C-alpha positions in Angstrom: -57.0 13.7 -126.6 -60.7 13.3 -125.7 -62.5 16.1 -127.5 -66.0 15.3 -126.2 -65.1 15.8 -122.6 -66.1 19.4 -121.5 -63.9 19.2 -118.4 -60.8 18.1 -120.3 -58.1 20.8 -120.2 -56.4 20.6 -123.6 -53.8 23.3 -122.8 -52.7 21.3 -119.7 -52.4 18.1 -121.7 -50.4 19.8 -124.4 -48.1 21.3 -121.8 -47.4 17.9 -120.2 -46.7 16.5 -123.7 -44.0 19.2 -124.0 -42.3 18.0 -120.8 -42.4 14.4 -121.9 -40.6 14.8 -125.2 -37.3 15.4 -123.4 -35.3 12.2 -123.0 -31.7 10.9 -123.0 -31.5 11.2 -126.8 -33.0 14.7 -126.7 -31.8 16.5 -123.5 -31.8 19.9 -125.3 -34.0 21.0 -128.1 -35.0 24.1 -130.0 -38.6 25.3 -130.2 -39.0 23.8 -133.6 -37.7 20.4 -132.5 -40.0 20.4 -129.4 -43.0 21.3 -131.5 -42.2 18.5 -133.9 -41.6 15.9 -131.2 -44.8 16.9 -129.4 -46.8 17.1 -132.6 -47.9 20.6 -131.7 -48.0 23.9 -133.5 -44.9 26.1 -132.8 -47.1 28.8 -131.2 -48.7 26.2 -128.9 -45.3 24.7 -127.9 -43.9 28.2 -127.3 -46.7 29.1 -124.9 -46.1 25.9 -122.9 -42.4 26.5 -122.8 -42.9 30.1 -121.6 -45.2 28.9 -118.8 -42.8 26.1 -117.7 -39.9 28.6 -117.8 -41.8 31.0 -115.5 -42.6 28.1 -113.1 -38.9 26.9 -113.1 -39.4 23.6 -114.8 -37.5 24.5 -118.0 -34.7 26.9 -118.7 -33.2 28.1 -122.0 -29.6 28.5 -123.3 -29.7 30.6 -126.4 -32.4 29.0 -128.6 -32.2 25.6 -126.9 -34.4 24.5 -124.0 -33.6 22.0 -121.2 -35.5 20.6 -118.2 -34.5 21.6 -114.7 -34.3 19.4 -111.6 -37.6 20.9 -110.5 -39.4 18.5 -112.7 -38.6 15.8 -110.1 -41.1 17.5 -107.9 -43.8 16.1 -110.2 -42.9 12.6 -109.2 -41.8 13.2 -105.6 -45.3 13.4 -104.3 -46.2 10.0 -105.8 -43.0 8.4 -104.6 -43.4 9.7 -101.0 -47.2 9.1 -100.7 -47.0 5.6 -102.1 -44.2 4.4 -99.8 -42.5 2.5 -102.7 -39.2 2.2 -100.9 -40.9 0.7 -97.8 -43.0 -1.7 -99.9 -40.5 -3.2 -102.3 -36.9 -1.9 -101.8 -35.7 -4.3 -99.1 -37.1 -7.3 -100.9 -35.4 -6.2 -104.1 -32.2 -5.7 -102.2 -32.4 -9.2 -100.8 -32.8 -10.6 -104.4 -29.9 -8.5 -105.7 -27.7 -9.7 -102.8 -28.5 -13.3 -103.5 -27.9 -13.1 -107.3 -25.6 -10.2 -107.9 -28.1 -8.9 -110.5 -30.1 -5.8 -110.7 -33.7 -6.3 -109.4 -36.6 -4.1 -110.3 -40.4 -3.6 -110.2 -42.2 -2.0 -113.2 -45.7 -1.4 -114.4 -47.3 -0.8 -117.8 -47.9 2.8 -118.8 -49.2 3.0 -122.3 -46.9 1.0 -124.6 -44.0 1.2 -122.2 -42.9 -0.2 -118.8 -41.9 2.3 -116.2 -39.7 1.4 -113.3 -41.2 2.2 -109.9 -38.5 0.5 -107.7 -35.0 -0.7 -108.5 -31.8 -1.9 -107.0 -28.8 -1.8 -109.3 -26.2 -4.5 -109.7 -22.9 -3.9 -107.8 -21.0 -4.5 -111.0 -21.0 -2.5 -114.2 -23.9 -3.4 -116.5 -24.9 -2.5 -120.0 -28.1 -0.7 -119.0 -28.8 0.9 -115.6 -32.5 1.5 -114.9 -33.7 3.8 -112.1 -37.0 4.9 -110.8 -38.9 6.5 -113.7 -36.9 4.7 -116.5 -39.0 3.7 -119.4 -38.5 1.0 -122.0 -40.8 -0.4 -124.7 -42.9 -3.2 -123.2 -42.6 -5.5 -126.2 -38.8 -5.8 -125.9 -38.5 -6.4 -122.1 -39.2 -9.3 -119.8 -41.3 -7.3 -117.5 -43.4 -5.8 -120.3 -44.0 -9.2 -121.8 -45.1 -10.8 -118.6 -47.4 -7.9 -117.9 -48.9 -8.1 -121.4 -49.2 -11.9 -121.1 -51.6 -11.4 -118.2 -53.4 -8.3 -119.7 -56.8 -8.7 -121.3 -56.8 -9.4 -125.1 -58.2 -5.9 -125.7 -55.6 -4.2 -123.6 -52.8 -6.2 -125.3 -54.1 -5.2 -128.7 -54.2 -1.5 -127.7 -50.6 -1.6 -126.4 -49.3 -3.3 -129.5 -51.2 -0.9 -131.8 -49.7 2.0 -129.9 -46.2 0.6 -129.8 -43.5 1.7 -132.2 -42.4 -1.8 -133.1 -38.8 -1.2 -134.1 -35.7 -3.5 -133.9 -33.6 -2.2 -131.0 -31.1 -5.0 -131.9 -30.9 -7.6 -134.6 -32.6 -10.0 -132.1 -35.6 -7.8 -131.2 -38.9 -9.6 -132.0 -41.3 -7.2 -133.7 -43.6 -9.5 -135.5 -47.1 -9.1 -133.9 -48.0 -12.8 -134.4 -44.7 -13.9 -132.9 -45.2 -11.6 -130.0 -48.7 -13.0 -129.4 -47.2 -16.5 -129.2 -44.6 -15.2 -126.8 -47.3 -13.7 -124.5 -49.2 -17.0 -124.6 -46.1 -19.0 -123.6 -45.2 -16.5 -120.9 -48.7 -16.8 -119.3 -48.5 -20.6 -119.4 -45.0 -20.6 -117.9 -45.6 -17.8 -115.4 -42.5 -15.9 -116.5 -40.9 -14.1 -119.4 -37.3 -13.8 -120.4 -35.3 -11.8 -123.0 -31.7 -11.8 -124.2 -30.1 -9.2 -126.4 -33.5 -7.8 -127.4 -33.7 -4.5 -125.5 -29.9 -4.1 -125.9 -26.9 -6.3 -126.6 -25.4 -7.7 -123.4 -28.7 -7.7 -121.4 -30.5 -10.8 -120.3 -33.4 -10.7 -117.9 -36.3 -12.8 -116.5 -39.5 -11.5 -114.9 -42.5 -12.8 -113.0 -45.9 -11.1 -112.3 -46.6 -9.3 -109.0 -50.1 -9.8 -107.7 -52.4 -7.6 -105.8 -54.4 -9.1 -102.9 -57.3 -9.6 -105.3 -55.2 -11.8 -107.6 -54.9 -9.2 -110.3 -51.4 -8.7 -111.9 -50.4 -5.3 -110.6 -46.7 -5.1 -111.7 -43.7 -7.2 -112.6 -40.5 -8.1 -110.9 -37.3 -9.0 -112.7 -33.6 -9.8 -112.4 -31.3 -8.5 -115.1 -27.6 -9.1 -115.8 -25.1 -9.8 -118.6 -25.2 -13.0 -120.7 -21.4 -13.1 -120.4 -22.0 -13.7 -116.6 -24.8 -16.2 -116.8 -26.6 -17.8 -119.8 -30.3 -17.2 -120.3 -31.1 -20.9 -119.4 -29.1 -20.6 -116.2 -30.7 -17.3 -115.4 -34.2 -18.8 -115.7 -33.3 -21.9 -113.6 -31.5 -20.1 -110.8 -33.4 -16.8 -110.6 -37.0 -17.9 -110.9 -37.3 -19.3 -107.4 -35.8 -16.2 -105.9 -38.0 -13.9 -108.0 -41.2 -15.8 -107.1 -40.3 -15.5 -103.5 -39.6 -11.8 -103.9 -42.9 -11.3 -105.7 -44.8 -13.1 -103.0 -43.2 -11.0 -100.2 -43.9 -7.7 -102.0 -47.5 -8.9 -102.7 -47.9 -9.5 -99.0 -46.7 -6.0 -98.3 -49.2 -4.5 -100.7 -52.0 -5.7 -98.5 -51.0 -2.9 -96.1 -50.9 -0.3 -98.9 -54.2 -0.3 -100.9 -53.6 3.2 -102.2 -50.5 2.0 -104.0 -52.6 -0.7 -105.8 -55.3 1.8 -106.7 -52.6 4.2 -108.1 -51.1 1.5 -110.3 -54.2 -0.4 -111.5 -56.5 2.6 -111.9 -59.7 1.5 -113.6 -58.3 -1.8 -114.8 -58.8 -3.6 -111.5 
C-alpha cells in the first residue's frame, strides 16, 4: 500500500482486501482466518467486517462470515458500462460453436488472469470459468501470451508477485523456463498449455489487440486432451482464434472506454 500518498485511503484498501480473501476454497471463515488471509490485525479485520455487514455485503452464521450476492453489485457497473457482452460474446459464441470448446477473453490483473467474457463448452469440462474467474497467469495459455507481449519490467513484476506453485506435476514454475516459454510464445503468436492449470485441461490462446496495436487482452479455446490432442488443438483452433481476435479487435474501435478500463496507464 502506498504510504507516501496523502490521498490514499488505507481503511478502504484494507476493507477491499477483506472482501478479496473469500474464494472457492474459503467460502466461509472466522474473524481470525480472515485476518490471517488478509494479513491484517484482527481488530482491523473486525471493523471491516462490521462495516460490510451493515452494508449487506457480508453476513455471519455463528462465528463464521460469508459473502452475500450483493457483492456482485461491485462488478455489475463495470460489466454494464463496458458492454462486454456486446463487444465479445457473439464472436466467442461463434468460436465455441465451430469447435465445441469453451471460448474466453481474459486480461492480466496483478499476477492473475481474470475472465471478462466467456462462453462455456456444451459438454462437461474439468474447469468451468465464468466472468470474474481468476487463475495464476504463469499456468494458463492466456496468461502466458499476455506476459509474452508485456514489457520486460512488467513481466518481472508479475513473476515476482506470483506464488509459483505446482498446480499439477506438469506445471512449469522455473522462472528461467517460463522466460523461455514467453519468448517462444511471442515469436509464435500463441501460447498453449496442457495439464498445467489442472489435469484434463488443454488450451491455446492468442493476443487481442487494441486499435493502437497494444495487446489489450487474450482469447482462448479450452477443452479436454481426451477429446483433442494439444497438437491438434493448436493446428485446428489457431485460425479460428485469430479470426475471433480480429473481429473483437474491430469491435473495440467503437468502445474506447473499454480499452482505457483494461489498459489503464500501461497504454
